[in-house]
Structure formats: C-alpha cells, structure tokens
Wavefront OBJ file of the C-alpha trace (Angstrom):
o trace
v 137.892 191.003 109.228
v 137.844 187.224 109.189
v 136.230 185.777 106.127
v 137.231 188.757 104.052
v 139.801 188.046 101.402
v 143.053 189.678 102.390
v 145.874 190.308 99.993
v 148.838 187.962 100.061
v 150.998 190.993 100.822
v 149.000 191.688 103.988
v 149.241 188.053 105.099
v 153.038 188.229 104.663
v 153.067 191.376 106.833
v 151.100 189.510 109.507
v 153.636 186.655 109.482
v 156.461 189.199 109.673
v 154.807 190.986 112.619
v 154.399 187.650 114.425
v 158.057 186.717 113.865
v 159.317 190.088 115.132
v 156.916 190.096 118.085
v 158.024 186.593 119.033
v 161.645 187.795 119.295
v 161.187 191.276 120.765
v 157.695 191.291 122.261
v 155.149 188.696 123.310
v 152.745 186.396 121.472
v 150.135 183.866 122.529
v 149.836 180.594 120.605
v 146.804 178.364 120.157
v 143.088 179.036 120.373
v 142.939 178.733 124.192
v 145.747 181.239 124.844
v 144.398 183.598 122.159
v 140.935 183.428 123.767
v 142.443 184.296 127.173
v 144.433 187.208 125.672
v 141.271 188.582 124.044
v 139.226 188.214 127.222
v 141.917 189.971 129.289
v 142.110 192.749 126.707
v 145.833 192.250 126.047
v 145.651 191.094 122.407
v 146.571 193.726 119.801
v 146.196 191.575 116.652
v 144.822 188.079 116.070
v 145.705 185.750 113.194
v 143.641 182.608 112.552
v 144.569 179.767 110.202
v 141.924 179.053 107.568
v 142.615 175.310 107.339
v 141.669 174.315 110.901
v 139.486 171.232 111.234
v 137.024 171.172 112.776
v 136.383 174.892 112.255
v 134.477 175.015 115.564
v 137.868 175.158 117.325
v 138.385 178.782 116.234
v 134.814 179.816 115.382
v 134.465 181.976 118.500
v 137.645 184.005 117.894
v 136.352 186.383 115.177
v 133.249 187.105 117.266
v 135.283 187.724 120.411
v 137.777 189.858 118.452
v 134.975 192.015 117.086
v 133.462 192.364 120.543
v 136.825 193.454 121.992
v 137.595 195.602 118.905
v 140.788 193.705 118.094
v 141.735 193.228 114.419
v 141.403 189.600 113.350
v 142.925 188.279 110.134
v 142.505 184.910 108.486
v 145.776 183.570 107.101
v 146.547 180.663 104.794
v 147.656 177.670 106.784
v 148.271 176.500 110.309
v 151.736 175.253 109.289
v 152.801 178.707 108.048
v 151.273 180.345 111.131
v 153.140 177.929 113.397
v 156.394 178.548 111.519
v 155.991 182.328 111.919
v 155.564 181.754 115.660
v 158.690 179.604 115.757
v 156.810 176.369 116.371
v 157.804 173.003 114.860
v 154.089 172.245 114.293
v 151.097 174.181 113.009
v 148.887 176.304 115.230
v 145.270 177.389 114.934
v 145.688 180.986 116.084
v 148.207 183.567 117.268
v 147.654 186.764 119.222
v 150.231 189.516 119.359
v 150.146 190.762 122.949
v 153.242 192.996 122.890
v 154.442 194.126 119.474
v 158.019 194.794 120.576
v 159.872 196.080 117.510
v 156.907 195.190 115.263
v 154.868 198.269 116.293
v 155.353 199.887 112.863
v 154.399 196.683 111.005
v 151.260 196.225 113.139
v 150.279 199.866 112.472
v 150.684 199.238 108.706
v 148.473 196.134 108.961
v 145.788 198.090 110.838
v 145.953 200.864 108.231
v 145.590 198.311 105.397
v 142.574 196.741 107.129
v 140.785 200.044 107.553
v 140.949 200.827 103.814
l 1 2 3 4 5 6 7 8 9 10 11 12 13 14 15 16 17 18 19 20 21 22 23 24 25 26 27 28 29 30 31 32 33 34 35 36 37 38 39 40 41 42 43 44 45 46 47 48 49 50 51 52 53 54 55 56 57 58 59 60 61 62 63 64 65 66 67 68 69 70 71 72 73 74 75 76 77 78 79 80 81 82 83 84 85 86 87 88 89 90 91 92 93 94 95 96 97 98 99 100 101 102 103 104 105 106 107 108 109 110 111 112 113 114 115
C-alpha cells in the first residue's frame, strides 16, 4: 500500500475522492485525527503525503492502516493533499470517514489497489 508506486491516475482519483467527501461526506485532516479515525475503525481510506519531514510524524499510519485493514495510499505532496481537503496549507494525512457522494470513486480506488 504505502511505499508502492501508484499511478498518477490513481493519485488524482484519491484527490478527487477527498474533495467530494469533504463536500458531501466527512474527512479527517492531519496525522493525529487520521490516527484517531483508524483506531476508532471509522476510516475508509487513508492518504499520506510523501514529502513530510520528519517522516516519523506519519510512520505509524501505514502500519495502523494495515492492522485495521484500511487502504493506505502515498500521494505526492502535502500541499496538494491540503488543497484537496480545502485547506490553505499542506497536511500530512487525510482519512475519508464518510465517502458521501464519492462512494463510487472510493470503490474504483480500492479495485485499482487490489489489482
């Protein structure tokens, strides 16, 4: 999941799913909120920025995601991830908690990951 090279097309789908979920569903922003969503079992999809320094900030998320069987995808930059979440600044991680109208997009992402 994390660490694996994902196609640019898939990353764009993840950003799209985050944008739609932000408007019609629910997302959690930042490594602390994403950690809580994973621990509570509410996260459906996790996206982590690859350019976070120090990397220790998000190091636990892929492990926790795997443990909770939640798909975890590494995306390009924290700035792009923050923009997809509607934030004026970058963010380390995003969890989609309620897909809202992005259910179909999230299903497509999960299908692409299982290939």
